[in-house]
N, CA, C and O atoms as CSV, one atom per row, in Angstrom:
chain,resi,resn,atom,element,x,y,z
A,1,MET,N,N,-7.427,7.462,-32.179
A,1,MET,CA,C,-8.414,7.353,-31.308
A,1,MET,C,C,-7.567,6.870,-29.931
A,1,MET,O,O,-6.736,5.962,-29.907
A,2,GLU,N,N,-7.972,7.678,-28.831
A,2,GLU,CA,C,-7.345,7.527,-27.617
A,2,GLU,C,C,-7.888,6.458,-26.976
A,2,GLU,O,O,-9.085,6.183,-27.064
A,3,GLN,N,N,-6.942,5.701,-26.204
A,3,GLN,CA,C,-7.322,4.436,-25.581
A,3,GLN,C,C,-7.655,4.808,-24.146
A,3,GLN,O,O,-6.896,5.504,-23.473
A,4,VAL,N,N,-8.817,4.325,-23.690
A,4,VAL,CA,C,-9.448,4.646,-22.243
A,4,VAL,C,C,-9.332,3.458,-21.524
A,4,VAL,O,O,-9.607,2.414,-22.114
A,5,ILE,N,N,-8.953,3.418,-20.288
A,5,ILE,CA,C,-8.953,2.181,-19.536
A,5,ILE,C,C,-10.165,2.369,-18.467
A,5,ILE,O,O,-10.215,3.342,-17.714
A,6,ILE,N,N,-11.033,1.440,-18.482
A,6,ILE,CA,C,-12.248,1.560,-17.553
A,6,ILE,C,C,-11.712,1.417,-16.135
A,6,ILE,O,O,-10.906,0.532,-15.848
A,7,PRO,N,N,-12.189,2.334,-15.222
A,7,PRO,CA,C,-11.600,2.178,-13.913
A,7,PRO,C,C,-11.938,0.886,-13.159
A,7,PRO,O,O,-11.196,0.465,-12.272
A,8,ILE,N,N,-13.061,0.265,-13.519
A,8,ILE,CA,C,-13.256,-1.103,-12.762
A,8,ILE,C,C,-12.171,-2.036,-13.243
A,8,ILE,O,O,-11.533,-2.677,-12.409
A,9,ILE,N,N,-11.926,-2.151,-14.500
A,9,ILE,CA,C,-10.829,-2.865,-14.914
A,9,ILE,C,C,-9.533,-2.600,-14.380
A,9,ILE,O,O,-8.819,-3.504,-13.948
A,10,ALA,N,N,-9.176,-1.311,-14.393
A,10,ALA,CA,C,-7.889,-0.871,-13.891
A,10,ALA,C,C,-7.733,-1.118,-12.274
A,10,ALA,O,O,-6.622,-1.281,-11.770
A,11,SER,N,N,-8.829,-1.130,-11.582
A,11,SER,CA,C,-8.716,-1.291,-10.239
A,11,SER,C,C,-8.266,-2.794,-9.885
A,11,SER,O,O,-7.891,-3.039,-8.738
A,12,GLY,N,N,-8.305,-3.845,-10.910
A,12,GLY,CA,C,-8.024,-5.147,-10.683
A,12,GLY,C,C,-6.416,-5.258,-10.372
A,12,GLY,O,O,-5.942,-6.254,-9.825
A,13,TYR,N,N,-5.736,-4.289,-10.721
A,13,TYR,CA,C,-4.203,-4.183,-10.482
A,13,TYR,C,C,-3.923,-4.123,-9.060
A,13,TYR,O,O,-2.891,-4.624,-8.613
A,14,TYR,N,N,-4.935,-3.435,-8.183
A,14,TYR,CA,C,-4.757,-3.126,-6.887
A,14,TYR,C,C,-5.098,-3.979,-5.856
A,14,TYR,O,O,-4.969,-3.740,-4.655
A,15,TRP,N,N,-5.660,-5.260,-6.504
A,15,TRP,CA,C,-6.271,-6.292,-5.404
A,15,TRP,C,C,-5.112,-6.909,-4.596
A,15,TRP,O,O,-5.267,-7.381,-3.469
A,16,HIS,N,N,-4.068,-6.874,-5.183
A,16,HIS,CA,C,-2.909,-7.627,-4.480
A,16,HIS,C,C,-2.203,-6.563,-3.339
A,16,HIS,O,O,-1.485,-6.978,-2.429
A,17,LEU,N,N,-2.476,-5.368,-3.510
A,17,LEU,CA,C,-1.837,-4.415,-2.708
A,17,LEU,C,C,-2.050,-4.667,-1.044
A,17,LEU,O,O,-1.077,-4.582,-0.295
A,18,PRO,N,N,-3.173,-4.929,-0.617
A,18,PRO,CA,C,-3.395,-5.233,0.925
A,18,PRO,C,C,-2.484,-6.549,1.286
A,18,PRO,O,O,-1.799,-6.547,2.308
A,19,PHE,N,N,-2.507,-7.480,0.548
A,19,PHE,CA,C,-1.794,-8.688,0.777
A,19,PHE,C,C,-0.312,-8.325,0.744
A,19,PHE,O,O,0.399,-8.766,1.647
A,20,LEU,N,N,0.251,-7.514,-0.273
A,20,LEU,CA,C,1.608,-7.283,-0.332
A,20,LEU,C,C,2.026,-6.531,0.957
A,20,LEU,O,O,3.044,-6.866,1.564
A,21,ILE,N,N,1.245,-5.522,1.367
A,21,ILE,CA,C,1.530,-4.742,2.586
A,21,ILE,C,C,1.574,-5.590,3.733
A,21,ILE,O,O,2.491,-5.537,4.552
A,22,LEU,N,N,0.555,-6.411,3.815
A,22,LEU,CA,C,0.579,-7.444,5.052
A,22,LEU,C,C,1.790,-8.303,5.149
A,22,LEU,O,O,2.459,-8.384,6.179
A,23,VAL,N,N,2.062,-8.963,4.013
A,23,VAL,CA,C,3.261,-9.830,4.012
A,23,VAL,C,C,4.602,-9.070,4.048
A,23,VAL,O,O,5.552,-9.678,4.542
A,24,ILE,N,N,4.771,-8.021,3.664
A,24,ILE,CA,C,5.968,-7.275,3.665
A,24,ILE,C,C,6.269,-6.692,5.092
A,24,ILE,O,O,7.387,-6.731,5.606
A,25,SER,N,N,5.109,-6.127,5.702
A,25,SER,CA,C,5.237,-5.746,7.171
A,25,SER,C,C,5.512,-6.904,7.976
A,25,SER,O,O,6.472,-6.871,8.745
A,26,LEU,N,N,4.790,-7.916,7.893
A,26,LEU,CA,C,5.024,-9.109,8.816
A,26,LEU,C,C,6.575,-9.622,8.674
A,26,LEU,O,O,7.225,-9.897,9.683
A,27,VAL,N,N,7.071,-9.721,7.484
A,27,VAL,CA,C,8.350,-10.389,7.249
A,27,VAL,C,C,9.552,-9.253,7.739
A,27,VAL,O,O,10.577,-9.621,8.313
A,28,TYR,N,N,9.327,-8.161,7.494
A,28,TYR,CA,C,10.210,-7.170,7.989
A,28,TYR,C,C,10.188,-7.041,9.442
A,28,TYR,O,O,11.219,-6.770,10.055
A,29,SER,N,N,9.007,-7.231,10.058
A,29,SER,CA,C,8.940,-7.130,11.763
A,29,SER,C,C,9.471,-8.523,12.283
A,29,SER,O,O,10.084,-8.580,13.349
A,30,ALA,N,N,9.230,-9.634,11.526
A,30,ALA,CA,C,9.686,-10.948,12.050
A,30,ALA,C,C,11.234,-11.044,11.983
A,30,ALA,O,O,11.826,-11.751,12.798
A,31,THR,N,N,11.950,-10.295,10.957
A,31,THR,CA,C,13.341,-10.340,10.918
A,31,THR,C,C,14.045,-9.354,12.078
A,31,THR,O,O,15.258,-9.330,12.287
A,32,ARG,N,N,13.168,-8.639,12.710
A,32,ARG,CA,C,13.729,-7.741,13.702
A,32,ARG,C,C,13.454,-8.270,15.172
A,32,ARG,O,O,14.249,-8.094,16.095
A,33,HIS,N,N,12.233,-8.941,15.294
A,33,HIS,CA,C,11.945,-9.443,16.671
A,33,HIS,C,C,11.590,-10.943,16.667
A,33,HIS,O,O,11.334,-11.526,15.614
A,34,ASP,N,N,11.580,-11.586,17.926
A,34,ASP,CA,C,11.213,-12.936,18.077
A,34,ASP,C,C,9.879,-13.295,18.700
A,34,ASP,O,O,9.371,-14.410,18.582
A,35,ASP,N,N,9.336,-12.277,19.377
A,35,ASP,CA,C,8.081,-12.578,20.053
A,35,ASP,C,C,6.962,-12.136,19.138
A,35,ASP,O,O,7.001,-11.052,18.556
A,36,TRP,N,N,5.992,-12.971,19.025
A,36,TRP,CA,C,4.827,-12.821,18.079
A,36,TRP,C,C,3.955,-11.591,18.421
A,36,TRP,O,O,3.390,-10.992,17.506
A,37,ARG,N,N,3.835,-11.219,19.622
A,37,ARG,CA,C,3.225,-9.893,20.048
A,37,ARG,C,C,3.793,-8.704,19.602
A,37,ARG,O,O,3.147,-7.774,19.120
A,38,ILE,N,N,5.172,-8.734,19.783
A,38,ILE,CA,C,5.856,-7.580,19.258
A,38,ILE,C,C,5.913,-7.498,17.705
A,38,ILE,O,O,5.833,-6.424,17.110
A,39,ILE,N,N,6.050,-8.657,17.108
A,39,ILE,CA,C,5.954,-8.864,15.623
A,39,ILE,C,C,4.645,-8.215,15.030
A,39,ILE,O,O,4.649,-7.482,14.040
A,40,SER,N,N,3.543,-8.562,15.736
A,40,SER,CA,C,2.227,-8.127,15.304
A,40,SER,C,C,2.155,-6.698,15.423
A,40,SER,O,O,1.693,-5.991,14.528
A,41,ILE,N,N,2.685,-6.178,16.710
A,41,ILE,CA,C,2.559,-4.644,16.852
A,41,ILE,C,C,3.529,-3.886,15.793
A,41,ILE,O,O,3.132,-2.798,15.376
A,42,GLU,N,N,4.583,-4.309,15.402
A,42,GLU,CA,C,5.469,-3.708,14.609
A,42,GLU,C,C,4.962,-3.811,13.012
A,42,GLU,O,O,5.180,-2.943,12.166
A,43,ALA,N,N,4.326,-4.909,12.816
A,43,ALA,CA,C,3.670,-5.239,11.518
A,43,ALA,C,C,2.597,-4.356,11.304
A,43,ALA,O,O,2.385,-3.961,10.158
A,44,TYR,N,N,1.734,-3.910,12.441
A,44,TYR,CA,C,0.755,-3.082,12.250
A,44,TYR,C,C,1.184,-1.679,11.871
A,44,TYR,O,O,0.635,-1.026,10.983
A,45,ARG,N,N,2.174,-1.274,12.585
A,45,ARG,CA,C,3.030,-0.146,12.655
A,45,ARG,C,C,3.425,0.185,11.186
A,45,ARG,O,O,3.037,1.182,10.579
A,46,TRP,N,N,4.228,-0.759,10.706
A,46,TRP,CA,C,4.798,-0.683,9.352
A,46,TRP,C,C,3.577,-0.625,8.234
A,46,TRP,O,O,3.654,0.184,7.309
A,47,GLY,N,N,2.679,-1.334,8.336
A,47,GLY,CA,C,1.560,-1.367,7.578
A,47,GLY,C,C,0.895,-0.149,7.394
A,47,GLY,O,O,0.497,0.151,6.269
A,48,MET,N,N,0.706,0.672,8.455
A,48,MET,CA,C,0.213,1.955,8.535
A,48,MET,C,C,1.112,3.140,7.774
A,48,MET,O,O,0.685,4.056,7.071
A,49,ARG,N,N,2.380,2.859,8.108
A,49,ARG,CA,C,3.368,3.671,7.484
A,49,ARG,C,C,3.237,3.611,5.951
A,49,ARG,O,O,3.108,4.568,5.189
A,50,MET,N,N,3.299,2.198,5.623
A,50,MET,CA,C,3.323,1.996,4.041
A,50,MET,C,C,1.970,2.491,3.538
A,50,MET,O,O,1.911,3.066,2.451
A,51,LEU,N,N,0.944,2.305,4.238
A,51,LEU,CA,C,-0.419,2.808,3.609
A,51,LEU,C,C,-0.485,4.254,3.405
A,51,LEU,O,O,-0.927,4.762,2.374
A,52,SER,N,N,0.039,5.013,4.572
A,52,SER,CA,C,-0.062,6.413,4.527
A,52,SER,C,C,0.819,7.007,3.430
A,52,SER,O,O,0.446,7.958,2.744
A,53,PHE,N,N,2.010,6.404,3.292
A,53,PHE,CA,C,2.958,6.837,2.226
A,53,PHE,C,C,2.441,6.677,0.921
A,53,PHE,O,O,2.564,7.560,0.072
A,54,LEU,N,N,1.805,5.484,0.688
A,54,LEU,CA,C,1.213,5.209,-0.764
A,54,LEU,C,C,-0.056,6.126,-0.861
A,54,LEU,O,O,-0.383,6.651,-1.926
A,55,GLY,N,N,-0.794,6.300,0.381
A,55,GLY,CA,C,-1.890,7.293,0.382
A,55,GLY,C,C,-1.570,8.709,-0.273
A,55,GLY,O,O,-2.241,9.232,-1.162
A,56,MET,N,N,-0.477,9.216,0.294
A,56,MET,CA,C,0.080,10.519,0.131
A,56,MET,C,C,0.531,10.626,-1.374
A,56,MET,O,O,0.328,11.659,-2.013
A,57,ILE,N,N,1.182,9.469,-1.947
A,57,ILE,CA,C,1.568,9.532,-3.345
A,57,ILE,C,C,0.494,9.513,-4.059
A,57,ILE,O,O,0.506,10.323,-4.986
A,58,GLY,N,N,-0.714,8.682,-3.926
A,58,GLY,CA,C,-1.944,8.738,-4.737
A,58,GLY,C,C,-2.545,10.247,-4.542
A,58,GLY,O,O,-3.047,10.764,-5.540
A,59,ILE,N,N,-2.529,10.824,-3.581
A,59,ILE,CA,C,-3.166,12.164,-3.335
A,59,ILE,C,C,-2.443,13.096,-4.166
A,59,ILE,O,O,-3.037,13.954,-4.819
A,60,PHE,N,N,-1.195,12.969,-4.171
A,60,PHE,CA,C,-0.311,13.925,-4.936
A,60,PHE,C,C,-0.421,13.844,-6.433
A,60,PHE,O,O,-0.384,14.824,-7.177
A,61,LEU,N,N,-0.567,12.525,-6.833
A,61,LEU,CA,C,-0.760,12.337,-8.303
A,61,LEU,C,C,-2.269,12.707,-8.747
A,61,LEU,O,O,-2.608,13.118,-9.857
A,62,TYR,N,N,-3.109,12.466,-7.615
A,62,TYR,CA,C,-4.486,13.088,-8.197
A,62,TYR,C,C,-4.577,14.559,-8.235
A,62,TYR,O,O,-5.405,15.089,-8.976
A,63,LEU,N,N,-3.752,15.291,-7.459
A,63,LEU,CA,C,-3.760,16.706,-7.502
A,63,LEU,C,C,-3.071,17.168,-8.638
A,63,LEU,O,O,-3.487,18.154,-9.246
A,64,VAL,N,N,-1.936,16.486,-9.030
A,64,VAL,CA,C,-1.132,16.705,-10.242
A,64,VAL,C,C,-2.117,16.682,-11.505
A,64,VAL,O,O,-2.123,17.609,-12.316
A,65,THR,N,N,-2.891,15.643,-11.611
A,65,THR,CA,C,-3.906,15.522,-12.772
A,65,THR,C,C,-5.011,16.660,-12.779
A,65,THR,O,O,-5.643,16.912,-13.805
A,66,LEU,N,N,-5.208,17.317,-11.614
A,66,LEU,CA,C,-6.046,18.471,-11.630
A,66,LEU,C,C,-5.624,19.740,-12.363
A,66,LEU,O,O,-6.413,20.516,-12.904
A,67,ILE,N,N,-4.221,19.879,-12.322
A,67,ILE,CA,C,-3.611,20.947,-12.913
A,67,ILE,C,C,-3.728,21.111,-14.334
A,67,ILE,O,O,-3.326,20.176,-15.027
A,68,PRO,N,N,-4.221,22.164,-14.917
A,68,PRO,CA,C,-4.649,22.380,-16.322
A,68,PRO,C,C,-3.327,22.377,-17.149
A,68,PRO,O,O,-3.362,22.537,-18.369
């Protein structure tokens, strides 16, 4: 019998992803700059980069699953 994961339960693994992206981008930006304004701008930029990178990986994996 094949084990099937219900998508609602599986999505629980991804609840921490936005918080991790926020914390990682803030810490990375804070190690490079001292001014809070610049830190927040850089954190936003890094957050967008990480989200787009992870989104591209997700789209790629989805497209791979469509191949017969």
